[in-house]
C-alpha positions in Angstrom: -4.9 -31.4 -51.4 -5.6 -35.1 -51.7 -3.7 -35.7 -48.5 -5.7 -33.1 -46.6 -9.0 -34.5 -47.9 -8.0 -38.1 -47.0 -7.0 -37.2 -43.5 -10.2 -35.3 -42.9 -12.3 -38.1 -44.2 -10.5 -40.8 -42.3 -10.7 -38.7 -39.2 -14.5 -38.3 -39.7 -14.9 -42.1 -40.1 -12.9 -42.8 -37.0 -14.9 -40.2 -35.0 -18.2 -41.8 -36.2 -17.3 -45.3 -35.3 -18.2 -45.1 -31.6 -21.6 -43.5 -32.3 -22.2 -46.2 -35.0 -21.6 -49.0 -32.5 -23.7 -47.4 -29.8 -26.5 -46.6 -32.2 -26.5 -50.1 -33.5 -26.9 -51.4 -30.0 -29.8 -49.0 -29.4 -31.4 -50.3 -32.6 -31.3 -53.9 -31.4 -32.8 -52.9 -28.1 -35.5 -50.9 -29.8 -36.4 -53.7 -32.2 -36.9 -55.9 -29.1 -39.6 -53.5 -27.9 -37.8 -51.4 -25.4 -35.8 -48.2 -26.1 -32.2 -48.7 -25.0 -32.0 -46.0 -22.3 -29.1 -47.9 -20.8 -26.7 -47.3 -23.7 -25.0 -44.3 -22.0 -24.4 -46.3 -18.9 -22.8 -49.2 -20.7 -20.6 -46.8 -22.7 -19.4 -45.4 -19.5 -18.7 -48.8 -17.9 -17.2 -50.1 -21.1 -14.8 -47.2 -21.4 -13.7 -47.7 -17.8 -13.4 -51.5 -17.6 -11.8 -51.9 -21.1 -9.1 -49.6 -19.9 -8.7 -51.5 -16.6 -8.6 -54.9 -18.3 -6.2 -53.7 -21.0 -3.8 -52.6 -18.2 -4.1 -55.9 -16.4 -3.7 -58.1 -19.4 -1.4 -55.9 -21.4 -3.6 -56.2 -24.5 -6.0 -53.6 -25.8 -7.9 -56.3 -27.8 -8.3 -58.6 -24.9 -9.2 -55.7 -22.5 -11.8 -54.5 -24.9 -13.3 -57.9 -25.3 -13.5 -58.5 -21.6 -15.1 -55.2 -21.0 -17.7 -55.8 -23.6 -18.4 -59.3 -22.3 -18.9 -57.9 -18.8 -21.3 -55.4 -20.2 -23.3 -58.1 -22.0 -23.6 -60.3 -18.9 -24.7 -57.3 -16.8 -27.3 -56.3 -19.4 -28.6 -59.8 -19.6 -28.9 -59.9 -15.8 -30.7 -56.5 -15.9 -33.2 -57.7 -18.5 -33.8 -60.9 -16.6 -34.4 -58.9 -13.4 -36.8 -56.6 -15.2 -38.8 -59.6 -16.5 -38.9 -61.5 -13.3 -39.6 -58.6 -11.0 -42.0 -56.7 -13.3 -39.9 -53.6 -12.9 -40.3 -50.7 -15.3 -37.6 -51.2 -17.9 -37.1 -47.4 -18.4 -36.7 -46.8 -14.7 -34.3 -49.7 -14.4 -32.2 -48.5 -17.3 -32.0 -44.9 -15.9 -31.0 -46.4 -12.5 -28.2 -48.3 -14.2 -27.0 -45.1 -16.0 -26.7 -43.4 -12.6 -25.1 -46.5 -11.0 -22.5 -46.8 -13.8 -21.2 -43.3 -13.1 -21.0 -43.9 -9.4 -19.4 -47.4 -9.7 -16.7 -46.3 -12.0 -15.8 -43.3 -9.9 -15.8 -45.4 -6.7 -13.6 -48.1 -8.3 -11.2 -45.6 -9.7 -10.8 -44.0 -6.3 -10.4 -47.4 -4.6 -8.0 -48.9 -7.1 -6.0 -45.8 -8.2 -6.6 -43.2 -5.6 -8.1 -40.8 -8.0 -11.5 -40.0 -9.6 -9.8 -38.1 -12.5 -8.0 -39.2 -15.7 -6.4 -42.6 -15.7 -3.3 -43.1 -17.8 -1.1 -46.2 -18.2 2.1 -46.0 -20.4 2.2 -49.8 -20.5 -0.9 -49.8 -22.7 0.0 -49.7 -26.3 -2.7 -47.8 -28.2 -3.4 -49.5 -31.6 -2.7 -47.3 -34.6 -4.2 -47.3 -38.1 -4.5 -50.7 -39.9 -2.4 -50.7 -43.1 -3.9 -52.7 -45.9 -1.4 -53.0 -48.8 -4.1 -53.8 -51.3 -5.2 -50.2 -51.2 -1.8 -48.5 -51.2 -1.7 -47.7 -54.9 -5.2 -46.4 -55.1 -5.3 -42.5 -55.1 -7.1 -40.9 -52.2 -8.9 -44.1 -51.1 -5.5 -45.7 -50.2 -4.7 -42.7 -47.9 -8.2 -42.8 -46.4 -8.0 -46.5 -45.6 -4.4 -46.2 -44.2 -5.8 -43.7 -41.6 -8.6 -45.9 -40.2 -8.2 -47.5 -36.7 -9.4 -51.0 -35.8 -12.6 -49.8 -34.2 -13.7 -48.2 -37.4 -13.4 -51.5 -39.2 -15.3 -53.2 -36.4 -18.1 -50.6 -36.6 -18.6 -51.0 -40.3 -18.4 -54.8 -40.1 -21.1 -54.7 -37.4 -23.3 -52.4 -39.5 -23.0 -54.8 -42.4 -23.8 -57.9 -40.3 -26.7 -56.3 -38.6 -28.2 -55.0 -41.9 -28.2 -58.5 -43.2 -29.2 -60.3 -40.0 -32.1 -58.1 -39.1 -33.7 -58.3 -42.6 -32.7 -61.6 -44.0 -32.4 -64.1 -41.1 -34.9 -66.0 -39.0 -33.6 -64.7 -35.7 -33.7 -61.1 -37.0 -37.3 -61.5 -38.2 -38.3 -63.0 -34.9 -36.6 -60.2 -33.0 -38.7 -57.7 -34.9 -41.8 -59.7 -34.4 -41.2 -59.9 -30.6 -40.8 -56.2 -30.4 -43.9 -55.4 -32.5 -46.3 -57.8 -30.7 -45.0 -60.1 -27.9 -48.4 -61.8 -27.6 -48.6 -62.6 -31.3 -45.0 -63.8 -31.3 -45.8 -66.1 -28.3 -48.8 -67.6 -30.2 -46.3 -68.6 -32.9 -44.0 -70.2 -30.4 -41.4 -67.4 -30.3 -39.9 -66.8 -26.9 -40.0 -63.0 -26.9 -38.4 -62.8 -23.5 -35.4 -64.7 -24.7 -35.0 -62.4 -27.7 -35.3 -59.2 -25.6 -32.7 -60.4 -23.1 -30.4 -61.4 -26.0 -31.0 -58.0 -27.6 -30.1 -56.2 -24.4 -26.9 -58.2 -24.0 -25.9 -57.5 -27.6 -26.8 -53.8 -27.2 -24.6 -53.5 -24.1 -21.8 -55.4 -25.8 -21.8 -52.8 -28.7 -22.2 -49.9 -26.3 -19.1 -51.1 -24.4 -17.2 -51.4 -27.6 -18.2 -47.8 -28.4 -16.9 -46.7 -24.9 -13.7 -48.5 -25.5 -13.3 -46.9 -28.9 -13.6 -43.4 -27.3 -11.1 -44.3 -24.5 -8.4 -45.8 -26.7 -8.8 -43.0 -29.3 -7.6 -40.4 -26.7 -5.1 -42.8 -25.0 -6.6 -42.5 -21.5 -9.7 -43.0 -19.5 -11.4 -39.7 -18.6 -14.5 -39.4 -16.5 -17.2 -37.7 -18.5 -15.4 -38.7 -21.8 -18.6 -40.2 -23.1 -20.2 -36.7 -23.1 -23.8 -37.8 -23.7 -23.0 -39.8 -26.8 -25.3 -42.6 -25.5 -28.2 -40.2 -25.8 -27.2 -39.1 -29.3 -27.0 -42.8 -30.2 -30.7 -43.1 -29.3 -31.5 -40.2 -31.5 -29.5 -41.8 -34.3 -31.9 -44.8 -34.3 -34.8 -42.7 -35.4 -32.8 -40.3 -37.5 -31.7 -43.5 -39.4 -35.3 -44.7 -39.7 -34.5 -47.7 -37.5 -32.2 -49.2 -40.1 -28.5 -50.2 -39.7 -27.3 -48.2 -42.7 -29.4 -45.2 -41.6 -27.7 -45.2 -38.3 -24.3 -45.2 -40.0 -25.4 -42.2 -42.0 -26.8 -40.4 -38.9 -23.5 -41.0 -37.1 -21.5 -39.4 -39.9 -23.9 -36.4 -40.0 -23.5 -35.9 -36.2 -19.7 -36.1 -36.3 -19.5 -33.8 -39.3 -21.6 -31.2 -37.5 -19.3 -31.6 -34.5 -16.2 -31.1 -36.6 -17.7 -28.1 -38.3 -18.5 -26.7 -34.8 -14.8 -27.1 -33.8 -13.8 -25.4 -37.0 -16.1 -22.4 -36.4 -14.9 -22.1 -32.8 -11.3 -21.8 -34.1 -12.3 -18.5 -35.6 -13.8 -17.4 -32.3 -17.4 -17.1 -33.6 -18.8 -20.0 -31.5 -18.6 -20.2 -27.7 -17.6 -23.4 -25.9 -21.1 -23.7 -24.4 -22.7 -23.5 -27.8 -20.3 -26.1 -29.1 -21.3 -28.6 -26.4 -25.0 -28.1 -27.2 -24.5 -28.4 -31.0 -24.9 -32.2 -31.2 -28.1 -32.2 -29.1 -29.6 -29.3 -31.0 -28.8 -31.0 -34.3 -30.3 -34.3 -32.9 -33.5 -32.4 -32.1 -33.7 -30.7 -35.5 -33.0 -33.8 -37.5 -35.4 -35.8 -35.3 -38.2 -33.3 -36.2 -37.4 -33.7 -39.9 -37.3 -37.5 -39.7 -40.8 -37.5 -38.1 -42.0 -35.3 -40.9 -40.5 -37.6 -43.5 -41.9 -40.7 -41.8 -45.4 -39.2 -41.6 -45.4 -38.5 -45.4 -44.4 -42.1 -46.0 -47.5 -43.2 -44.3 -47.7 -43.9 -40.6 -44.1 -43.9 -39.4 -41.2 -46.3 -39.3 -42.7 -48.8 -36.9 -45.8 -49.3 -39.1 -43.6 -49.7 -42.2 -41.6 -52.5 -40.5 -44.8 -54.2 -39.4 -46.1 -54.4 -42.9 -43.0 -56.0 -44.4 
């Protein structure tokens, strides 16, 4: 029984890791004053390029890092373009989402002669990280022994962000820039710099999320992101725009998804309903989060502004 529980729980944590990374990226963008509509696009490009770079370099770690850095540079350039041209950031982000799908399909066709699934036996997919310190601890030891590297990365990023956003000067300036760019400028804060940096970090995390999904299945599959970038946006508000809240929201979404698969195994849930379950859950939980925020007095953004 303990083994079954530990495998289920470690599987849940591994499944939630990509959504945690993407949601955290969306949070940083939102705190800068612009909702990170581009998260889906950078998850797509991150999944594709991390797989390509891993094949070229022979290293999953290096391939993932290169894919995430490429995403960060692209997002910084996109933010700079939006600022200098005066373009609508939402339209620019949506355009990038569409472009990401087209670019990855075109490159896949040009480089590999297919727009379908890409596999490379030379890429060694990382397995769970074994930590001897926890081996003798009942249940917890088995859970920890089943976690992959991206899960550790996700929780480390959540911890760092939770501290940095609340307790550091750059974090407070980021929030100030998002709440009131004009007031921030009067205090000498370069809000444009913080927004561009937030977009770059958001894209970096989204690319890590895409890589986590790709290496979890051991192949790059077009459409493998399956709308998780949009779910990550919902997780920002379901988590009340807090890092730990996003982690909790990601776990709830993944738990609901796994329950849906379990129900489908008994034949009582159609495949179409299963695909729509995360989106329906996001809508339902978003409604309840708004209700909770209104009872707390004016919503999440007002609460942050008064801190």
